[in-house]
N, C-alpha and C positions, 0 to 999 in steps of 0.2 A: 484567424488564430492569433495567439498572443504576440505582442511586441514587447520584449522584455525591457527595452530601453524606456518604455512609457510607464513602467510600473515603479512608483515611488514607494519605497518600503523603509521602515526604521532600520537602523544599523544593527540592532541587537539580535535580529533573527539570523539563524545559522543556515547556510546554504547546503543543499543536498540535491541528489538526483534519484530517480527510480528508473530501473532498466529491466529489459527482458531480452530474449533471444533476437528480438527485432533490431537491436543495436549491434548484434554480432559481438565480436571480441572487442573489449574495452581496454584501453591503455590506462590502467588505474593510477599509475604513478603520475601520469600527465594530468589526470582528472584532479588528483590531490593537490598538485602544484598550482592548479587553477583556482584554488580556494574552496574546494568542496570538502565538507567535513563528514558527510554521511551518505550512504547509498542504500536503497531498498530494492532488492532484486526479486523478480517473480521466480517462485520456486515450483509451483504446481498449478494445474488447471483441472478442475473437476475431480473425478475419482481415480483417474488413471494416468493422466499426462503430467510429465515433468519437463520443466523448461531446460532445454539443452545447454544453456549457458550458466545455469544457476551455480553449479559447483565451482566453476572457474571464477565467476563473479564474486562469490563469497570469499574464497581463499585470497584472491588477488586484491580485492578491496581491503581486506584486513591487512595484508602484507604492506599495502600502501599507507597504512595508518588511519584508514577511515573506519568510523563506526558503520556497522552493516546490519541490515535487516532483511527479512524474507516476507513475501506476500503470496496469498493464494487467491486465484480467481474462482469465485463460487459459481458453480453450475447448478441451477435450481432443480433440474430433472434427475440429478444423481443423488442417492442417499447421502446425507451429511456425514454419516459414519465412514463411508468410503472415502469421502473427501478429506476428512480429518486424518484418517490413516495414511492417505497418500501424502499429505503435507508433512506429517510427523516422520514418515519414512524418508522423505527427501531431505528434511532438515537434520534429522538425527539429534544427537545430544546438543544442548546449547553450548556455544563456544564463547571464549573471551571476546568482547567487543560486539556481541550480538545485541541488536536492538529488539524490542518487543515485536512479535510477529503481527501480521495484518491480514484481514480478509477484505477482498475487493468486491464490493456490492455495487453493481451497475447492470445495465442492460446486458442480456445474454442472447446473442444472435447466432443461430446455427449457420454453418457455411453454406448449407444447401437452401437456406431460407433467410437471407440476411435482413429482411424487413420485419421479421417476427421475433419479438422479445419473448423468450420462453418463460420468463417470470409470470407472464400472463396466463400460463397453463397451470400454475400452482394456486389453489384456493387461498384467498387472502387470510383465512384463519389458520393456515398451516405454515405461513412464511416465517413468522417470528421463531417458532420452535426449531425450525431447521437451522436458522442462523445461530440461535442460542446453543444448540447442540454442538455445532462446530466450534464455537468460541470456548465453551466449557471444556471440551475434549482437548483442544490445543493448549489451553491454560493448564490443565492437569498434566499434559504430556511434557510441557517445556518449563513449567513453573514461572511463567511470565504472563501477565495480563495482555491479551491481544488488543489491537486497535482496529478501528473500522474505517476503511477507505470508501468514500461515497460522495455524492453530490446532494445538496439540499433538496432539490426538486425531485430527485429520484427516491431517496430513502423515505421522505415524507409521503410520497404517493404510494410507495410500495407497502408501507406498514401502517400508515395512518396513526392513530393514537398509540398503537403498540410500540412505536419508536421510543417512547418513554422508557421502555424496559431495557434499552441498550445504553443509557447515558453513563453508566459506570465504566464503559469502555472508551478509551481516548479516541478522539476524532481526528482523522486524516481527511481533510476536505479538498475537493477539487473544484476550482472556480477560476476561470481565465479572464484576462482583460479587465481586471478590476484592481482598485487600490487596496481593498480589504475584501476577504471572502464573505459570502453569505453562508451562514451555518444553520442547521436545523434548530428550531426553537427549543428543543429538548436539551440541547447542549449549551453550556454557558461560554465555552471557549473551544478553540481548536488547538491541537497539539502539533500537527503538521499541515502544511498547505501546499498542494500541487498547484502552482500558479501559471504554468504554461505546459503545453504538450509539444511545443515546437521550439524548444531551446536549442542553442548551439553551444558546444563546449569542446575545447581541445581534449583529445583523447577518445572522443566518441564520434563514430561515423553517423552522419545524418542528424535528424532531430532527436531530442531527448526530453523527457519530462523533467522539469525542475521544481524543487520543493524548498520550503522554508520550515525550520523548526522554531517553535514559539518559546524561545529561551536562549540561554547562553551555551557555549560548548561544554562548560562545566555541568550545566543542567542535563545536557544530552548524555554526558558520561555517566550521570547518576542512573539513567535508565538502562544502560548497557550491562550485559553480563560481565561479571568480574572474572 
């Protein structure tokens, strides 16, 4: 796993974290005092599940002065329409300080078969349309262009040349133990970078994902709902 002290990064990148119910209750005031400027919280999974900590994370991160966003874990065996509806219901109307929403595209392993990625059960020529459907529905529902969270080797293998169809959506890239992330060739730059999944931070119990925003705090504010 990543050793944060070994990662040399330019000073202009803004620090953030992303969380889910795995972190339990977060002391957001302490997180903000530690130099974190934004937080992205899991809101939903698939077509029916809502993260039990999402509502609290959203409110309390905002109260602590952080920009805050929400992400959805995409489950490929559930109709995208149900997943978009689930996310929009959980998020509700956009609020001041909200960052653009995100869809999490990565391996999807059932609890009863943890070695089987169910993306492999979806024909390759159907994958792009599912993802595009969710993205468009959420954009229409919230009035904000969503971003895509993924890894280079995952998204390129998943979609092949079809990945080109997603380049107008900002990229939130995951890549650990490197000084700069590798990104899919279709994108020219990353907007957010999840650079470790094993960060430590005052106010958070256990490990937490840590992220960088590619710009200034002012740039980040321009993306947020007014």
